[in-house]
C-alpha positions as CSV (number, residue, x, y, z in Angstrom):
1,M,-15.0,7.5,20.7
2,S,-16.1,4.0,23.0
3,A,-14.8,1.1,21.9
4,D,-17.5,-1.2,21.8
5,L,-19.1,0.9,18.8
6,P,-20.2,-1.5,15.8
7,I,-17.3,-1.5,13.4
8,A,-19.7,0.1,10.7
9,E,-20.2,2.6,12.8
10,K,-16.3,3.1,13.1
11,C,-15.9,3.1,9.4
12,R,-18.3,5.2,8.7
13,L,-16.5,7.8,11.3
14,V,-13.7,7.3,9.6
15,F,-15.1,8.5,6.2
16,A,-16.3,11.5,8.0
17,T,-13.2,12.4,9.3
18,A,-11.8,11.8,5.8
19,E,-14.7,14.1,4.3
20,A,-13.4,17.0,6.7
21,K,-9.4,16.7,6.3
22,L,-9.9,16.3,2.6
23,R,-12.1,18.9,2.0
24,H,-9.4,21.4,3.8
25,L,-6.8,19.7,1.9
26,V,-8.2,20.0,-1.6
27,T,-9.0,23.6,-0.9
28,A,-6.3,25.2,1.0
29,H,-4.0,23.5,-1.1
30,P,-5.3,23.2,-4.7
31,D,-3.4,20.7,-6.8
32,Y,-0.6,19.9,-4.4
33,L,0.1,16.3,-3.8
34,P,1.6,15.8,-0.1
35,Q,3.2,12.6,1.5
36,Y,3.3,12.8,4.7
37,T,2.8,15.6,7.2
38,H,5.1,17.4,9.8
39,K,3.3,18.4,13.0
40,G,0.0,17.5,11.3
41,K,0.4,19.9,8.8
42,W,0.8,18.5,4.7
43,K,2.2,21.5,3.5
44,H,6.0,21.9,4.4
45,D,9.8,21.4,2.8
46,G,10.6,18.0,4.1
47,A,12.4,15.9,1.8
48,P,10.3,13.9,-0.3
49,W,13.1,10.9,-0.5
50,T,11.5,9.6,-3.8
51,N,8.2,10.8,-5.2
52,W,5.9,7.6,-5.1
53,C,2.8,8.6,-3.6
54,Q,0.4,11.0,-6.1
55,G,-1.9,8.1,-6.8
56,F,-3.0,8.1,-2.9
57,L,-4.6,11.3,-2.9
58,P,-7.0,10.8,-6.1
59,G,-7.3,7.4,-4.6
60,Q,-8.9,8.7,-1.7
61,L,-10.7,11.0,-3.4
62,W,-12.6,8.3,-5.4
63,L,-13.7,6.6,-2.3
64,L,-15.3,9.5,-0.9
65,Y,-16.8,9.6,-4.1
66,L,-18.3,6.0,-3.6
67,Y,-19.2,6.5,-0.1
68,T,-21.2,10.1,-0.7
69,E,-21.9,9.6,-4.0
70,D,-21.4,13.5,-3.8
71,D,-20.3,14.7,-7.2
72,F,-18.2,17.3,-5.9
73,W,-15.7,14.1,-5.2
74,R,-16.0,13.0,-8.1
75,G,-15.0,16.1,-10.0
76,K,-11.7,16.2,-7.4
77,A,-10.9,12.8,-8.2
78,E,-10.6,13.2,-11.9
79,R,-9.1,16.3,-11.5
80,Y,-6.2,15.0,-9.1
81,C,-5.7,11.9,-11.7
82,E,-5.0,14.1,-14.6
83,L,-2.6,15.5,-12.2
84,I,-0.3,12.5,-12.5
85,E,-1.4,11.0,-16.3
86,E,2.1,12.2,-17.7
87,R,3.6,9.8,-15.1
88,K,2.4,6.5,-17.2
89,D,5.7,6.8,-19.1
90,D,8.3,7.8,-15.7
91,R,11.2,4.9,-16.0
92,E,12.6,6.5,-12.7
93,T,10.1,4.8,-10.1
94,H,9.6,1.2,-9.7
95,D,5.9,2.5,-7.7
96,L,3.3,2.8,-11.2
97,G,1.1,0.6,-9.3
98,F,0.8,2.6,-6.8
99,L,0.5,6.1,-8.7
100,F,-2.1,4.6,-10.9
101,W,-3.9,1.7,-9.5
102,H,-5.8,3.5,-6.9
103,S,-6.3,6.9,-9.4
104,W,-6.7,6.0,-12.6
105,K,-7.8,2.3,-12.1
106,R,-10.6,3.1,-10.0
107,W,-11.6,5.6,-12.6
108,H,-11.6,3.3,-15.2
109,D,-13.4,0.2,-12.6
110,L,-16.3,3.5,-12.2
111,N,-17.0,4.5,-16.0
112,G,-15.5,1.9,-18.4
113,A,-14.0,4.4,-20.8
114,A,-11.0,3.4,-22.5
115,R,-8.9,6.5,-22.5
116,Q,-8.7,5.7,-18.4
117,R,-7.6,1.7,-19.1
118,D,-5.2,3.0,-21.4
119,V,-3.3,5.1,-19.2
120,V,-3.3,2.2,-16.5
121,I,-2.2,-0.2,-19.5
122,R,1.1,2.2,-20.2
123,A,1.8,2.5,-16.6
124,G,1.9,-0.9,-16.7
125,Q,4.0,-1.3,-19.5
126,T,6.2,0.9,-17.8
127,M,6.7,-0.8,-15.3
128,G,7.8,-3.9,-17.2
129,L,10.9,-2.3,-18.6
130,R,12.4,-2.4,-15.2
131,F,12.8,-6.5,-15.8
132,K,16.1,-7.8,-15.2
133,E,16.7,-11.0,-17.2
134,K,19.5,-11.8,-15.2
135,G,18.3,-12.7,-11.6
136,A,14.4,-12.3,-13.0
137,Y,13.4,-9.2,-10.7
138,L,11.7,-5.5,-11.3
139,S,14.6,-3.5,-10.0
140,S,14.1,-0.6,-7.6
141,F,14.0,3.1,-8.2
142,V,17.8,2.8,-5.9
143,A,20.2,1.1,-8.0
144,S,19.7,-1.7,-11.2
145,E,21.2,-4.4,-8.5
146,S,18.1,-3.7,-6.0
147,A,15.0,-5.2,-6.0
148,F,12.5,-4.0,-2.9
149,I,9.6,-6.2,-1.4
150,D,7.1,-2.5,-2.3
151,I,7.3,-3.8,-6.1
152,M,4.7,-6.4,-5.0
153,M,2.7,-3.8,-4.2
154,N,2.7,-3.0,-8.3
155,I,2.8,-6.2,-9.7
156,G,-0.9,-5.5,-10.1
157,I,-0.9,-3.2,-12.6
158,I,1.9,-5.7,-14.9
159,F,-0.4,-8.5,-14.8
160,Y,-3.4,-6.4,-15.9
161,A,-1.5,-4.6,-18.3
162,A,-0.3,-7.9,-19.9
163,R,-4.1,-9.5,-19.5
164,E,-5.8,-6.6,-21.2
165,T,-3.2,-7.0,-23.9
166,N,-2.6,-10.9,-24.3
167,D,1.0,-9.5,-23.8
168,E,2.6,-13.5,-22.9
169,A,6.3,-12.0,-22.1
170,L,4.8,-9.0,-19.8
171,Y,2.9,-11.4,-17.7
172,D,6.1,-13.5,-17.5
173,I,7.4,-10.8,-16.3
174,A,5.2,-10.2,-13.5
175,L,5.2,-13.7,-13.0
176,Q,9.2,-14.0,-12.3
177,N,9.4,-11.1,-10.2
178,C,7.1,-13.2,-7.3
179,L,8.6,-16.2,-8.0
180,T,12.5,-14.4,-7.2
181,S,10.4,-12.4,-4.3
182,R,8.7,-15.2,-3.0
183,R,12.5,-16.9,-2.6
184,Y,14.8,-14.5,-1.8
185,L,12.9,-11.5,0.1
186,V,10.4,-14.1,2.1
187,R,12.0,-16.0,4.9
188,G,11.2,-19.0,6.2
189,D,9.5,-17.4,9.4
190,G,7.4,-15.6,6.9
191,S,8.8,-12.6,7.8
192,A,10.1,-9.9,5.0
193,A,13.2,-8.5,3.8
194,H,13.0,-5.2,2.7
195,E,15.5,-5.3,-0.3
196,G,17.6,-7.6,-2.1
197,I,21.2,-7.1,-3.8
198,F,21.5,-9.0,-6.8
199,D,25.3,-9.4,-8.7
200,L,24.0,-7.5,-12.4
201,E,26.8,-9.7,-14.7
202,T,25.3,-13.5,-13.1
203,G,22.1,-12.7,-11.3
204,A,22.9,-14.3,-8.4
205,F,21.4,-13.2,-5.2
206,L,24.1,-11.8,-3.3
207,R,22.2,-10.4,0.4
208,E,19.4,-9.1,2.1
209,S,19.0,-5.1,2.9
210,T,17.0,-2.4,4.0
211,H,16.5,1.5,3.6
212,Q,13.6,1.5,6.5
213,G,14.2,-1.1,8.8
214,W,16.0,-1.8,12.2
215,R,19.0,-3.8,10.6
216,H,19.0,-5.6,7.5
217,D,17.9,-9.0,8.8
218,T,14.9,-7.7,10.4
219,S,11.3,-7.5,9.6
220,W,10.2,-3.8,8.5
221,A,6.7,-4.1,9.2
222,R,5.1,-2.0,6.2
223,G,7.5,-4.0,4.0
224,L,5.5,-6.8,5.6
225,S,2.2,-5.6,4.8
226,W,3.2,-5.1,1.2
227,A,3.8,-8.7,0.8
228,I,0.7,-10.0,2.2
229,Y,-1.1,-8.0,-0.5
230,G,1.2,-8.0,-3.0
231,F,1.2,-11.8,-3.2
232,S,-2.4,-12.5,-2.4
233,T,-3.0,-9.7,-5.6
234,A,-0.3,-12.0,-7.2
235,Y,-2.4,-15.1,-6.7
236,S,-6.0,-13.3,-7.6
237,F,-4.0,-12.8,-11.2
238,T,-2.5,-16.1,-11.9
239,R,-4.3,-18.8,-8.9
240,D,-0.5,-19.7,-8.5
241,P,-1.1,-21.5,-5.4
242,R,2.4,-20.5,-4.1
243,F,1.5,-16.9,-4.1
244,L,-1.5,-17.9,-1.7
245,Q,0.8,-20.1,0.7
246,T,3.5,-17.0,0.8
247,A,0.5,-14.1,1.6
248,R,-0.5,-16.5,4.2
249,H,2.9,-17.2,5.4
250,C,3.3,-13.7,5.8
251,A,-0.1,-13.0,7.3
252,D,0.4,-15.2,10.0
253,Y,4.1,-13.6,11.0
254,Y,2.2,-10.2,11.4
255,I,-0.5,-11.8,13.6
256,L,1.7,-13.8,15.7
257,N,4.2,-11.0,16.3
258,S,2.4,-8.2,16.5
259,P,0.0,-7.1,19.8
260,A,-3.3,-8.0,20.5
261,H,-4.7,-5.0,19.6
262,G,-3.2,-5.5,16.1
263,V,-1.0,-2.3,15.5
264,C,2.5,-3.0,14.6
265,P,5.5,-1.1,15.3
266,N,8.1,-0.1,12.4
267,D,10.1,-3.3,13.0
268,W,9.3,-6.1,15.2
269,L,12.8,-6.8,16.1
270,E,14.0,-3.7,17.0
271,P,15.0,-3.4,20.5
272,N,13.0,-0.4,22.9
273,P,12.0,1.3,19.7
274,A,11.3,4.9,20.7
275,R,7.9,5.4,19.2
276,P,5.5,1.7,19.6
277,Y,3.5,2.2,16.4
278,E,3.7,2.1,12.5
279,A,0.1,3.0,12.3
280,S,0.5,2.7,8.3
281,A,1.3,-0.8,8.2
282,A,-1.7,-1.6,10.4
283,A,-4.2,-0.1,7.8
284,I,-2.7,-1.8,5.0
285,T,-2.8,-4.8,6.5
286,S,-6.1,-4.6,7.5
287,S,-7.1,-3.8,4.0
288,A,-4.9,-7.0,2.6
289,L,-6.4,-9.2,4.8
290,Q,-9.9,-8.8,3.8
291,D,-8.9,-9.6,0.3
292,L,-6.9,-12.5,1.8
293,A,-10.0,-13.7,3.7
294,K,-11.8,-13.8,0.6
295,L,-9.2,-15.7,-1.6
296,V,-7.9,-18.8,0.9
297,G,-11.0,-21.0,0.5
298,D,-11.2,-22.7,4.2
299,P,-14.5,-20.9,6.0
300,L,-11.8,-20.8,9.4
301,R,-9.0,-19.4,8.2
302,A,-10.9,-16.8,6.0
303,R,-13.0,-15.7,9.4
304,Y,-9.4,-15.8,11.2
305,Y,-8.2,-13.2,8.6
306,R,-11.3,-11.1,8.7
307,D,-11.6,-10.7,12.3
308,Y,-8.1,-9.6,12.9
309,A,-8.6,-7.1,10.0
310,L,-11.7,-5.8,11.9
311,R,-9.0,-6.0,15.4
312,I,-6.8,-3.8,13.6
313,M,-9.4,-1.5,12.1
314,D,-11.1,-1.1,15.4
315,S,-7.7,0.1,16.8
316,L,-7.2,2.0,14.7
317,S,-10.4,4.3,15.0
318,E,-9.9,5.1,18.1
319,P,-8.6,8.5,19.1
320,E,-5.4,7.2,20.0
321,F,-5.0,7.3,15.9
322,L,-8.0,8.5,14.3
323,A,-7.9,12.5,14.1
324,S,-11.0,13.0,14.5
325,G,-11.2,14.9,17.6
326,D,-8.3,17.0,16.4
327,S,-9.2,20.1,14.2
328,E,-5.9,21.1,13.9
329,W,-4.6,18.0,12.4
330,E,-5.0,17.9,8.6
331,G,-4.3,14.1,8.0
332,I,-6.6,11.2,9.1
333,L,-4.7,8.7,10.7
334,K,-2.0,9.4,13.1
335,Q,1.3,7.9,14.4
336,A,2.3,6.2,10.8
337,A,5.9,6.5,9.5
338,Y,6.9,7.8,6.1
339,H,11.3,7.0,6.8
340,E,11.7,6.5,9.9
341,R,15.5,5.7,9.9
342,L,15.4,9.6,7.8
343,G,13.4,10.9,10.1
344,L,10.9,12.0,8.0
345,G,7.3,12.2,8.7
346,V,7.8,10.0,11.6
347,D,4.9,9.9,14.5
348,E,3.0,11.8,11.5
349,S,0.0,11.3,8.9
350,T,1.1,9.8,5.2
351,M,-0.9,9.8,1.9
352,F,-0.3,5.9,2.0
353,G,-1.6,5.5,5.3
354,D,-4.6,7.2,5.0
355,Y,-5.5,5.8,1.9
356,F,-5.2,2.3,2.7
357,F,-6.9,3.1,6.4
358,L,-10.0,4.5,4.2
359,E,-9.7,1.4,1.6
360,S,-10.3,-1.0,4.4
361,A,-13.2,0.7,5.6
362,A,-14.1,1.1,2.4
363,K,-14.3,-3.0,2.3
364,L,-16.2,-3.1,5.5
365,L,-19.1,-1.3,4.2
366,N,-19.1,-3.0,1.4
367,L,-17.9,-0.4,-0.8
368,I,-15.6,-2.0,-3.2
């Protein structure tokens, strides 16, 4: 595909690719909710690490329905949403936003029905049960003393549940986690730590850590993309200028430290990385920057973020990343990573990478 194609045409190619790949997935492996490919195939026996990706397939199906207005995709989206409904009460994960925001919340946005709204609210309320008063953070699935930057991507569902039920205590839980993450997980240069460890007895912050970055004190790219997106979401709910400032700070770090084409590595500070790209982090950032551009208020800064989002999508829509010309590859976006440290889904497609790639294209086409 030529690099000089208009971005709208590239986005339409992304959706055409998604149609072909997802039709194969839901037909060949009905009711299967994968997380990452192995040698380009979704169906395999690779370890899951944690089960957090089930909302991204129904999310993609909803986006395809919005693009095509084909009831085939709506029916599949509803079916795959139903498959995960019981997880609204899952207290073992910190990722209920990932599970329900792009699936059941999208469903509710389309039909306005109370049932879908109630499922989303319940998921947000369940997320709120992870809050630790000492330390003022939502704990990760790893341990009670652990807080992940990823949780900022799930904060919207708590704010939503609090708003819809007028629950001030639940709203404060979401707010306090944002403030704690801002203070301890986002650094002065705009980079982000993957994990913070807290003292359970006193709530004191002890140290930074990581499960997916090169080193505890370096900057894992997908964690930073979660921060850009998550703090933008927090600002959209609260209008607290501190969260907008943090989102901008993280966005500027991404832009200043990435190659000109906008596709980042897994960790910016890893010397001589074996693989140059983590395409899922780039896709997430492209979608996040479009949201941030609408929030900043300054037209020049808004254009700066939107132009960079376009640059990322322009790069990811090339054959090096977009699997449009590879009929054997079952994912949409190549050169993503599920968990590089564990060697899971590295240089592959991931459900979240594919989802946010499609979401970014949908935003550029004004579908959402």
